[in-house]
CHARMM-style PDB file with segment names, atoms N, HN, CA, C and O in Angstrom:
ATOM      1  N   MET     1       0.822  -1.188   0.000  1.00  0.00      PROA
ATOM      2  CA  MET     1       0.000   0.000   0.000  1.00  0.00      PROA
ATOM      3  C   MET     1       0.872   1.260   0.000  1.00  0.00      PROA
ATOM      4  O   MET     1       0.623   2.204  -0.749  1.00  0.00      PROA
ATOM      5  N   LYS     2       1.890   1.251   0.850  1.00  0.00      PROA
ATOM      6  HN  LYS     2       2.092   0.484   1.458  1.00  0.00      PROA
ATOM      7  CA  LYS     2       2.760   2.408   0.952  1.00  0.00      PROA
ATOM      8  C   LYS     2       3.531   2.638  -0.351  1.00  0.00      PROA
ATOM      9  O   LYS     2       3.772   3.780  -0.741  1.00  0.00      PROA
ATOM     10  N   GLU     3       3.914   1.553  -1.015  1.00  0.00      PROA
ATOM     11  HN  GLU     3       3.719   0.625  -0.698  1.00  0.00      PROA
ATOM     12  CA  GLU     3       4.635   1.666  -2.282  1.00  0.00      PROA
ATOM     13  C   GLU     3       3.751   2.278  -3.367  1.00  0.00      PROA
ATOM     14  O   GLU     3       4.221   3.078  -4.176  1.00  0.00      PROA
ATOM     15  N   LYS     4       2.480   1.905  -3.386  1.00  0.00      PROA
ATOM     16  HN  LYS     4       2.098   1.255  -2.729  1.00  0.00      PROA
ATOM     17  CA  LYS     4       1.548   2.469  -4.359  1.00  0.00      PROA
ATOM     18  C   LYS     4       1.382   3.963  -4.140  1.00  0.00      PROA
ATOM     19  O   LYS     4       1.311   4.734  -5.097  1.00  0.00      PROA
ATOM     20  N   LEU     5       1.320   4.366  -2.886  1.00  0.00      PROA
ATOM     21  HN  LEU     5       1.378   3.740  -2.109  1.00  0.00      PROA
ATOM     22  CA  LEU     5       1.197   5.795  -2.567  1.00  0.00      PROA
ATOM     23  C   LEU     5       2.444   6.555  -2.999  1.00  0.00      PROA
ATOM     24  O   LEU     5       2.347   7.668  -3.516  1.00  0.00      PROA
ATOM     25  N   GLN     6       3.602   5.966  -2.792  1.00  0.00      PROA
ATOM     26  HN  GLN     6       3.681   5.062  -2.372  1.00  0.00      PROA
ATOM     27  CA  GLN     6       4.842   6.613  -3.217  1.00  0.00      PROA
ATOM     28  C   GLN     6       4.909   6.738  -4.729  1.00  0.00      PROA
ATOM     29  O   GLN     6       5.378   7.755  -5.240  1.00  0.00      PROA
ATOM     30  N   ASN     7       4.453   5.735  -5.449  1.00  0.00      PROA
ATOM     31  HN  ASN     7       4.072   4.909  -5.034  1.00  0.00      PROA
ATOM     32  CA  ASN     7       4.430   5.806  -6.907  1.00  0.00      PROA
ATOM     33  C   ASN     7       3.485   6.897  -7.383  1.00  0.00      PROA
ATOM     34  O   ASN     7       3.788   7.603  -8.345  1.00  0.00      PROA
ATOM     35  N   LEU     8       2.355   7.041  -6.726  1.00  0.00      PROA
ATOM     36  HN  LEU     8       2.110   6.467  -5.944  1.00  0.00      PROA
ATOM     37  CA  LEU     8       1.404   8.083  -7.084  1.00  0.00      PROA
ATOM     38  C   LEU     8       2.025   9.460  -6.879  1.00  0.00      PROA
ATOM     39  O   LEU     8       1.842  10.359  -7.699  1.00  0.00      PROA
ATOM     40  N   LEU     9       2.749   9.615  -5.800  1.00  0.00      PROA
ATOM     41  HN  LEU     9       2.897   8.884  -5.134  1.00  0.00      PROA
ATOM     42  CA  LEU     9       3.411  10.895  -5.540  1.00  0.00      PROA
ATOM     43  C   LEU     9       4.446  11.198  -6.618  1.00  0.00      PROA
ATOM     44  O   LEU     9       4.604  12.349  -7.022  1.00  0.00      PROA
ATOM     45  N   GLU    10       5.136  10.189  -7.073  1.00  0.00      PROA
ATOM     46  HN  GLU    10       5.007   9.253  -6.744  1.00  0.00      PROA
ATOM     47  CA  GLU    10       6.121  10.397  -8.125  1.00  0.00      PROA
ATOM     48  C   GLU    10       5.450  10.829  -9.423  1.00  0.00      PROA
ATOM     49  O   GLU    10       5.959  11.704 -10.123  1.00  0.00      PROA
ATOM     50  N   VAL    11       4.330  10.231  -9.744  1.00  0.00      PROA
ATOM     51  HN  VAL    11       3.916   9.520  -9.175  1.00  0.00      PROA
ATOM     52  CA  VAL    11       3.603  10.598 -10.955  1.00  0.00      PROA
ATOM     53  C   VAL    11       3.123  12.042 -10.854  1.00  0.00      PROA
ATOM     54  O   VAL    11       3.198  12.793 -11.827  1.00  0.00      PROA
ATOM     55  N   ARG    12       2.632  12.428  -9.685  1.00  0.00      PROA
ATOM     56  HN  ARG    12       2.571  11.818  -8.895  1.00  0.00      PROA
ATOM     57  CA  ARG    12       2.177  13.817  -9.498  1.00  0.00      PROA
ATOM     58  C   ARG    12       3.322  14.788  -9.678  1.00  0.00      PROA
ATOM     59  O   ARG    12       3.135  15.859 -10.256  1.00  0.00      PROA
ATOM     60  N   LYS    13       4.504  14.441  -9.198  1.00  0.00      PROA
ATOM     61  HN  LYS    13       4.656  13.571  -8.728  1.00  0.00      PROA
ATOM     62  CA  LYS    13       5.663  15.315  -9.368  1.00  0.00      PROA
ATOM     63  C   LYS    13       5.978  15.506 -10.839  1.00  0.00      PROA
ATOM     64  O   LYS    13       6.228  16.624 -11.291  1.00  0.00      PROA
ATOM     65  N   ILE    14       5.963  14.423 -11.575  1.00  0.00      PROA
ATOM     66  HN  ILE    14       5.760  13.515 -11.209  1.00  0.00      PROA
ATOM     67  CA  ILE    14       6.270  14.483 -13.002  1.00  0.00      PROA
ATOM     68  C   ILE    14       5.231  15.318 -13.740  1.00  0.00      PROA
ATOM     69  O   ILE    14       5.584  16.142 -14.584  1.00  0.00      PROA
ATOM     70  N   ILE    15       3.968  15.115 -13.434  1.00  0.00      PROA
ATOM     71  HN  ILE    15       3.681  14.445 -12.749  1.00  0.00      PROA
ATOM     72  CA  ILE    15       2.906  15.875 -14.091  1.00  0.00      PROA
ATOM     73  C   ILE    15       3.019  17.353 -13.763  1.00  0.00      PROA
ATOM     74  O   ILE    15       2.870  18.193 -14.650  1.00  0.00      PROA
ATOM     75  N   ALA    16       3.279  17.687 -12.508  1.00  0.00      PROA
ATOM     76  HN  ALA    16       3.401  17.005 -11.787  1.00  0.00      PROA
ATOM     77  CA  ALA    16       3.415  19.089 -12.114  1.00  0.00      PROA
ATOM     78  C   ALA    16       4.572  19.752 -12.862  1.00  0.00      PROA
ATOM     79  O   ALA    16       4.441  20.883 -13.330  1.00  0.00      PROA
ATOM     80  N   LEU    17       5.685  19.065 -12.973  1.00  0.00      PROA
ATOM     81  HN  LEU    17       5.792  18.146 -12.593  1.00  0.00      PROA
ATOM     82  CA  LEU    17       6.828  19.625 -13.693  1.00  0.00      PROA
ATOM     83  C   LEU    17       6.537  19.779 -15.178  1.00  0.00      PROA
ATOM     84  O   LEU    17       6.920  20.780 -15.785  1.00  0.00      PROA
ATOM     85  N   MET    18       5.866  18.801 -15.766  1.00  0.00      PROA
ATOM     86  HN  MET    18       5.555  17.988 -15.273  1.00  0.00      PROA
ATOM     87  CA  MET    18       5.560  18.869 -17.195  1.00  0.00      PROA
ATOM     88  C   MET    18       4.605  20.019 -17.503  1.00  0.00      PROA
ATOM     89  O   MET    18       4.805  20.749 -18.474  1.00  0.00      PROA
ATOM     90  N   VAL    19       3.580  20.182 -16.693  1.00  0.00      PROA
ATOM     91  HN  VAL    19       3.417  19.589 -15.904  1.00  0.00      PROA
ATOM     92  CA  VAL    19       2.626  21.277 -16.921  1.00  0.00      PROA
ATOM     93  C   VAL    19       3.319  22.625 -16.746  1.00  0.00      PROA
ATOM     94  O   VAL    19       3.089  23.548 -17.527  1.00  0.00      PROA
ATOM     95  N   THR    20       4.159  22.741 -15.734  1.00  0.00      PROA
ATOM     96  HN  THR    20       4.346  21.991 -15.100  1.00  0.00      PROA
ATOM     97  CA  THR    20       4.884  23.986 -15.512  1.00  0.00      PROA
ATOM     98  C   THR    20       5.786  24.307 -16.693  1.00  0.00      PROA
ATOM     99  O   THR    20       5.790  25.436 -17.183  1.00  0.00      PROA
ATOM    100  N   LEU    21       6.547  23.328 -17.151  1.00  0.00      PROA
ATOM    101  HN  LEU    21       6.543  22.411 -16.753  1.00  0.00      PROA
ATOM    102  CA  LEU    21       7.433  23.550 -18.297  1.00  0.00      PROA
ATOM    103  C   LEU    21       6.658  23.880 -19.565  1.00  0.00      PROA
ATOM    104  O   LEU    21       7.082  24.728 -20.350  1.00  0.00      PROA
ATOM    105  N   LEU    22       5.532  23.219 -19.769  1.00  0.00      PROA
ATOM    106  HN  LEU    22       5.187  22.530 -19.131  1.00  0.00      PROA
ATOM    107  CA  LEU    22       4.710  23.481 -20.942  1.00  0.00      PROA
ATOM    108  C   LEU    22       4.257  24.935 -20.985  1.00  0.00      PROA
ATOM    109  O   LEU    22       4.379  25.586 -22.023  1.00  0.00      PROA
ATOM    110  N   PHE    23       3.744  25.446 -19.892  1.00  0.00      PROA
ATOM    111  HN  PHE    23       3.645  24.918 -19.049  1.00  0.00      PROA
ATOM    112  CA  PHE    23       3.247  26.813 -19.887  1.00  0.00      PROA
ATOM    113  C   PHE    23       4.369  27.839 -19.939  1.00  0.00      PROA
ATOM    114  O   PHE    23       4.182  28.930 -20.478  1.00  0.00      PROA
ATOM    115  N   VAL    24       5.526  27.510 -19.390  1.00  0.00      PROA
ATOM    116  HN  VAL    24       5.678  26.624 -18.951  1.00  0.00      PROA
ATOM    117  CA  VAL    24       6.677  28.412 -19.514  1.00  0.00      PROA
ATOM    118  C   VAL    24       7.118  28.486 -20.977  1.00  0.00      PROA
ATOM    119  O   VAL    24       7.390  29.571 -21.489  1.00  0.00      PROA
ATOM    120  N   VAL    25       7.188  27.345 -21.642  1.00  0.00      PROA
ATOM    121  HN  VAL    25       6.967  26.463 -21.226  1.00  0.00      PROA
ATOM    122  CA  VAL    25       7.584  27.324 -23.054  1.00  0.00      PROA
ATOM    123  C   VAL    25       6.557  28.059 -23.913  1.00  0.00      PROA
ATOM    124  O   VAL    25       6.931  28.846 -24.782  1.00  0.00      PROA
ATOM    125  N   LEU    26       5.281  27.813 -23.681  1.00  0.00      PROA
ATOM    126  HN  LEU    26       4.977  27.174 -22.974  1.00  0.00      PROA
ATOM    127  CA  LEU    26       4.238  28.512 -24.435  1.00  0.00      PROA
ATOM    128  C   LEU    26       4.304  30.017 -24.228  1.00  0.00      PROA
ATOM    129  O   LEU    26       4.071  30.791 -25.157  1.00  0.00      PROA
ATOM    130  N   SER    27       4.617  30.421 -23.024  1.00  0.00      PROA
ATOM    131  HN  SER    27       4.806  29.793 -22.269  1.00  0.00      PROA
ATOM    132  CA  SER    27       4.746  31.845 -22.740  1.00  0.00      PROA
ATOM    133  C   SER    27       5.947  32.444 -23.460  1.00  0.00      PROA
ATOM    134  O   SER    27       5.861  33.541 -24.013  1.00  0.00      PROA
ATOM    135  N   LEU    28       7.058  31.731 -23.455  1.00  0.00      PROA
ATOM    136  HN  LEU    28       7.128  30.840 -23.006  1.00  0.00      PROA
ATOM    137  CA  LEU    28       8.258  32.225 -24.131  1.00  0.00      PROA
ATOM    138  C   LEU    28       8.075  32.285 -25.649  1.00  0.00      PROA
ATOM    139  O   LEU    28       8.640  33.152 -26.315  1.00  0.00      PROA
ATOM    140  N   MET    29       7.285  31.360 -26.186  1.00  0.00      PROA
ATOM    141  HN  MET    29       6.826  30.655 -25.645  1.00  0.00      PROA
ATOM    142  CA  MET    29       7.022  31.345 -27.628  1.00  0.00      PROA
ATOM    143  C   MET    29       6.002  32.411 -28.026  1.00  0.00      PROA
ATOM    144  O   MET    29       5.858  32.716 -29.210  1.00  0.00      PROA
ATOM    145  N   GLY    30       5.309  32.966 -27.071  1.00  0.00      PROA
ATOM    146  HN  GLY    30       5.426  32.718 -26.109  1.00  0.00      PROA
ATOM    147  CA  GLY    30       4.317  33.990 -27.364  1.00  0.00      PROA
ATOM    148  C   GLY    30       2.938  33.434 -27.653  1.00  0.00      PROA
ATOM    149  O   GLY    30       2.047  34.184 -28.052  1.00  0.00      PROA
ATOM    150  N   ALA    31       2.739  32.147 -27.462  1.00  0.00      PROA
ATOM    151  HN  ALA    31       3.463  31.538 -27.137  1.00  0.00      PROA
ATOM    152  CA  ALA    31       1.438  31.536 -27.727  1.00  0.00      PROA
ATOM    153  C   ALA    31       0.402  31.965 -26.696  1.00  0.00      PROA
ATOM    154  O   ALA    31      -0.782  32.080 -27.013  1.00  0.00      PROA
ATOM    155  N   ILE    32       0.843  32.200 -25.467  1.00  0.00      PROA
ATOM    156  HN  ILE    32       1.805  32.106 -25.210  1.00  0.00      PROA
ATOM    157  CA  ILE    32      -0.036  32.702 -24.412  1.00  0.00      PROA
ATOM    158  C   ILE    32       0.686  33.834 -23.701  1.00  0.00      PROA
ATOM    159  O   ILE    32       1.909  33.954 -23.775  1.00  0.00      PROA
ATOM    160  N   GLY    33      -0.073  34.647 -23.026  1.00  0.00      PROA
ATOM    161  HN  GLY    33      -1.066  34.550 -22.966  1.00  0.00      PROA
ATOM    162  CA  GLY    33       0.527  35.758 -22.289  1.00  0.00      PROA
ATOM    163  C   GLY    33       1.214  35.284 -21.023  1.00  0.00      PROA
ATOM    164  O   GLY    33       0.843  34.257 -20.454  1.00  0.00      PROA
ATOM    165  N   PRO    34       2.209  36.027 -20.586  1.00  0.00      PROA
ATOM    166  CA  PRO    34       2.916  35.640 -19.353  1.00  0.00      PROA
ATOM    167  C   PRO    34       2.001  35.613 -18.133  1.00  0.00      PROA
ATOM    168  O   PRO    34       2.224  34.839 -17.202  1.00  0.00      PROA
ATOM    169  N   GLU    35       0.967  36.461 -18.139  1.00  0.00      PROA
ATOM    170  HN  GLU    35       0.786  37.090 -18.895  1.00  0.00      PROA
ATOM    171  CA  GLU    35       0.050  36.489 -16.990  1.00  0.00      PROA
ATOM    172  C   GLU    35      -0.700  35.167 -16.866  1.00  0.00      PROA
ATOM    173  O   GLU    35      -0.853  34.629 -15.769  1.00  0.00      PROA
ATOM    174  N   LYS    36      -1.169  34.648 -18.005  1.00  0.00      PROA
ATOM    175  HN  LYS    36      -1.045  35.085 -18.896  1.00  0.00      PROA
ATOM    176  CA  LYS    36      -1.896  33.373 -17.992  1.00  0.00      PROA
ATOM    177  C   LYS    36      -0.976  32.224 -17.590  1.00  0.00      PROA
ATOM    178  O   LYS    36      -1.376  31.345 -16.828  1.00  0.00      PROA
ATOM    179  N   ALA    37       0.238  32.229 -18.095  1.00  0.00      PROA
ATOM    180  HN  ALA    37       0.563  32.944 -18.714  1.00  0.00      PROA
ATOM    181  CA  ALA    37       1.197  31.184 -17.734  1.00  0.00      PROA
ATOM    182  C   ALA    37       1.478  31.222 -16.238  1.00  0.00      PROA
ATOM    183  O   ALA    37       1.551  30.178 -15.589  1.00  0.00      PROA
ATOM    184  N   PHE    38       1.632  32.404 -15.698  1.00  0.00      PROA
ATOM    185  HN  PHE    38       1.573  33.252 -16.224  1.00  0.00      PROA
ATOM    186  CA  PHE    38       1.893  32.557 -14.266  1.00  0.00      PROA
ATOM    187  C   PHE    38       0.727  32.014 -13.448  1.00  0.00      PROA
ATOM    188  O   PHE    38       0.931  31.320 -12.452  1.00  0.00      PROA
ATOM    189  N   GLU    39      -0.495  32.331 -13.870  1.00  0.00      PROA
ATOM    190  HN  GLU    39      -0.661  32.895 -14.679  1.00  0.00      PROA
ATOM    191  CA  GLU    39      -1.673  31.861 -13.141  1.00  0.00      PROA
ATOM    192  C   GLU    39      -1.759  30.337 -13.133  1.00  0.00      PROA
ATOM    193  O   GLU    39      -2.014  29.729 -12.093  1.00  0.00      PROA
ATOM    194  N   VAL    40      -1.550  29.736 -14.277  1.00  0.00      PROA
ATOM    195  HN  VAL    40      -1.344  30.230 -15.122  1.00  0.00      PROA
ATOM    196  CA  VAL    40      -1.660  28.276 -14.376  1.00  0.00      PROA
ATOM    197  C   VAL    40      -0.551  27.599 -13.573  1.00  0.00      PROA
ATOM    198  O   VAL    40      -0.811  26.651 -12.831  1.00  0.00      PROA
ATOM    199  N   VAL    41       0.667  28.076 -13.717  1.00  0.00      PROA
ATOM    200  HN  VAL    41       0.878  28.845 -14.319  1.00  0.00      PROA
ATOM    201  CA  VAL    41       1.786  27.483 -12.978  1.00  0.00      PROA
ATOM    202  C   VAL    41       1.574  27.649 -11.481  1.00  0.00      PROA
ATOM    203  O   VAL    41       1.858  26.728 -10.715  1.00  0.00      PROA
ATOM    204  N   LEU    42       1.086  28.789 -11.055  1.00  0.00      PROA
ATOM    205  HN  LEU    42       0.855  29.538 -11.677  1.00  0.00      PROA
ATOM    206  CA  LEU    42       0.816  29.024  -9.637  1.00  0.00      PROA
ATOM    207  C   LEU    42      -0.248  28.060  -9.118  1.00  0.00      PROA
ATOM    208  O   LEU    42      -0.122  27.536  -8.011  1.00  0.00      PROA
ATOM    209  N   MET    43      -1.293  27.824  -9.908  1.00  0.00      PROA
ATOM    210  HN  MET    43      -1.396  28.249 -10.807  1.00  0.00      PROA
ATOM    211  CA  MET    43      -2.337  26.877  -9.497  1.00  0.00      PROA
ATOM    212  C   MET    43      -1.794  25.462  -9.382  1.00  0.00      PROA
ATOM    213  O   MET    43      -2.105  24.751  -8.426  1.00  0.00      PROA
ATOM    214  N   VAL    44      -0.988  25.051 -10.344  1.00  0.00      PROA
ATOM    215  HN  VAL    44      -0.735  25.628 -11.121  1.00  0.00      PROA
ATOM    216  CA  VAL    44      -0.433  23.688 -10.327  1.00  0.00      PROA
ATOM    217  C   VAL    44       0.465  23.504  -9.114  1.00  0.00      PROA
ATOM    218  O   VAL    44       0.367  22.498  -8.412  1.00  0.00      PROA
ATOM    219  N   ILE    45       1.335  24.469  -8.868  1.00  0.00      PROA
ATOM    220  HN  ILE    45       1.414  25.287  -9.439  1.00  0.00      PROA
ATOM    221  CA  ILE    45       2.251  24.365  -7.731  1.00  0.00      PROA
ATOM    222  C   ILE    45       1.493  24.408  -6.407  1.00  0.00      PROA
ATOM    223  O   ILE    45       1.807  23.650  -5.490  1.00  0.00      PROA
ATOM    224  N   ALA    46       0.505  25.285  -6.301  1.00  0.00      PROA
ATOM    225  HN  ALA    46       0.250  25.901  -7.046  1.00  0.00      PROA
ATOM    226  CA  ALA    46      -0.285  25.367  -5.069  1.00  0.00      PROA
ATOM    227  C   ALA    46      -1.030  24.061  -4.815  1.00  0.00      PROA
ATOM    228  O   ALA    46      -1.071  23.578  -3.684  1.00  0.00      PROA
ATOM    229  N   PHE    47      -1.614  23.492  -5.855  1.00  0.00      PROA
ATOM    230  HN  PHE    47      -1.581  23.884  -6.774  1.00  0.00      PROA
ATOM    231  CA  PHE    47      -2.323  22.221  -5.695  1.00  0.00      PROA
ATOM    232  C   PHE    47      -1.352  21.117  -5.292  1.00  0.00      PROA
ATOM    233  O   PHE    47      -1.640  20.328  -4.391  1.00  0.00      PROA
ATOM    234  N   TYR    48      -0.212  21.063  -5.954  1.00  0.00      PROA
ATOM    235  HN  TYR    48       0.022  21.703  -6.686  1.00  0.00      PROA
ATOM    236  CA  TYR    48       0.759  20.011  -5.657  1.00  0.00      PROA
ATOM    237  C   TYR    48       1.237  20.090  -4.209  1.00  0.00      PROA
ATOM    238  O   TYR    48       1.227  19.088  -3.495  1.00  0.00      PROA
ATOM    239  N   PHE    49       1.657  21.288  -3.773  1.00  0.00      PROA
ATOM    240  HN  PHE    49       1.664  22.103  -4.353  1.00  0.00      PROA
ATOM    241  CA  PHE    49       2.158  21.419  -2.410  1.00  0.00      PROA
ATOM    242  C   PHE    49       1.052  21.274  -1.375  1.00  0.00      PROA
ATOM    243  O   PHE    49       1.286  20.740  -0.290  1.00  0.00      PROA
ATOM    244  N   GLY    50      -0.143  21.741  -1.695  1.00  0.00      PROA
ATOM    245  HN  GLY    50      -0.333  22.175  -2.576  1.00  0.00      PROA
ATOM    246  CA  GLY    50      -1.257  21.565  -0.770  1.00  0.00      PROA
ATOM    247  C   GLY    50      -1.611  20.104  -0.581  1.00  0.00      PROA
ATOM    248  O   GLY    50      -1.877  19.657   0.535  1.00  0.00      PROA
ATOM    249  N   LYS    51      -1.612  19.374  -1.666  1.00  0.00      PROA
ATOM    250  HN  LYS    51      -1.396  19.737  -2.572  1.00  0.00      PROA
ATOM    251  CA  LYS    51      -1.937  17.953  -1.607  1.00  0.00      PROA
ATOM    252  C   LYS    51      -0.832  17.174  -0.892  1.00  0.00      PROA
ATOM    253  O   LYS    51      -1.130  16.298  -0.081  1.00  0.00      PROA
ATOM    254  N   SER    52       0.418  17.471  -1.173  1.00  0.00      PROA
ATOM    255  HN  SER    52       0.660  18.183  -1.832  1.00  0.00      PROA
ATOM    256  CA  SER    52       1.505  16.729  -0.536  1.00  0.00      PROA
ATOM    257  C   SER    52       1.593  17.061   0.955  1.00  0.00      PROA
ATOM    258  O   SER    52       1.959  16.202   1.757  1.00  0.00      PROA
ATOM    259  N   THR    53       1.264  18.292   1.330  1.00  0.00      PROA
ATOM    260  HN  THR    53       0.967  18.990   0.679  1.00  0.00      PROA
ATOM    261  CA  THR    53       1.253  18.662   2.753  1.00  0.00      PROA
ATOM    262  C   THR    53       0.143  17.934   3.482  1.00  0.00      PROA
ATOM    263  O   THR    53       0.333  17.474   4.608  1.00  0.00      PROA
ATOM    264  N   ALA    54      -1.014  17.825   2.849  1.00  0.00      PROA
ATOM    265  HN  ALA    54      -1.168  18.198   1.934  1.00  0.00      PROA
ATOM    266  CA  ALA    54      -2.134  17.114   3.465  1.00  0.00      PROA
ATOM    267  C   ALA    54      -1.825  15.634   3.642  1.00  0.00      PROA
ATOM    268  O   ALA    54      -2.251  15.020   4.620  1.00  0.00      PROA
ATOM    269  N   LEU    55      -1.084  15.059   2.697  1.00  0.00      PROA
ATOM    270  HN  LEU    55      -0.738  15.558   1.902  1.00  0.00      PROA
ATOM    271  CA  LEU    55      -0.747  13.650   2.806  1.00  0.00      PROA
ATOM    272  C   LEU    55       0.331  13.383   3.842  1.00  0.00      PROA
ATOM    273  O   LEU    55       0.419  12.274   4.368  1.00  0.00      PROA
ATOM    274  N   ASP    56       1.155  14.383   4.146  1.00  0.00      PROA
ATOM    275  HN  ASP    56       1.083  15.285   3.719  1.00  0.00      PROA
ATOM    276  CA  ASP    56       2.248  14.208   5.105  1.00  0.00      PROA
ATOM    277  C   ASP    56       1.772  14.243   6.555  1.00  0.00      PROA
ATOM    278  O   ASP    56       2.454  13.719   7.436  1.00  0.00      PROA
ATOM    279  N   LYS    57       0.622  14.847   6.816  1.00  0.00      PROA
ATOM    280  HN  LYS    57       0.068  15.272   6.100  1.00  0.00      PROA
ATOM    281  CA  LYS    57       0.136  14.986   8.195  1.00  0.00      PROA
ATOM    282  C   LYS    57      -0.330  13.628   8.717  1.00  0.00      PROA
ATOM    283  O   LYS    57      -1.028  12.894   8.018  1.00  0.00      PROA
ATOM    284  N   PRO    58       0.063  13.297   9.955  1.00  0.00      PROA
ATOM    285  CA  PRO    58      -0.422  12.040  10.540  1.00  0.00      PROA
ATOM    286  C   PRO    58      -1.906  12.136  10.852  1.00  0.00      PROA
ATOM    287  O   PRO    58      -2.420  13.206  11.179  1.00  0.00      PROA
ATOM    288  N   GLN    59      -2.577  11.009  10.745  1.00  0.00      PROA
ATOM    289  HN  GLN    59      -2.159  10.140  10.479  1.00  0.00      PROA
ATOM    290  CA  GLN    59      -4.036  11.014  10.986  1.00  0.00      PROA
ATOM    291  C   GLN    59      -4.375  10.533  12.364  1.00  0.00      PROA
ATOM    292  OT1 GLN    59      -5.550  10.475  12.726  1.00  0.00      PROA
TER     293      GLN     59
END
């Protein structure tokens, strides 16, 4: 069970990094505005850290 949870956390890390890099690249290419990229990256990072903090707390 613990191994499955650790694997899930690893997948979330990879997804968070990929989404962040995608929006940074799109912003640099001019496909989207920097404001929109900042908003999306901020949401992804906030969700990731909020979720990982909630999982770290003992029940």
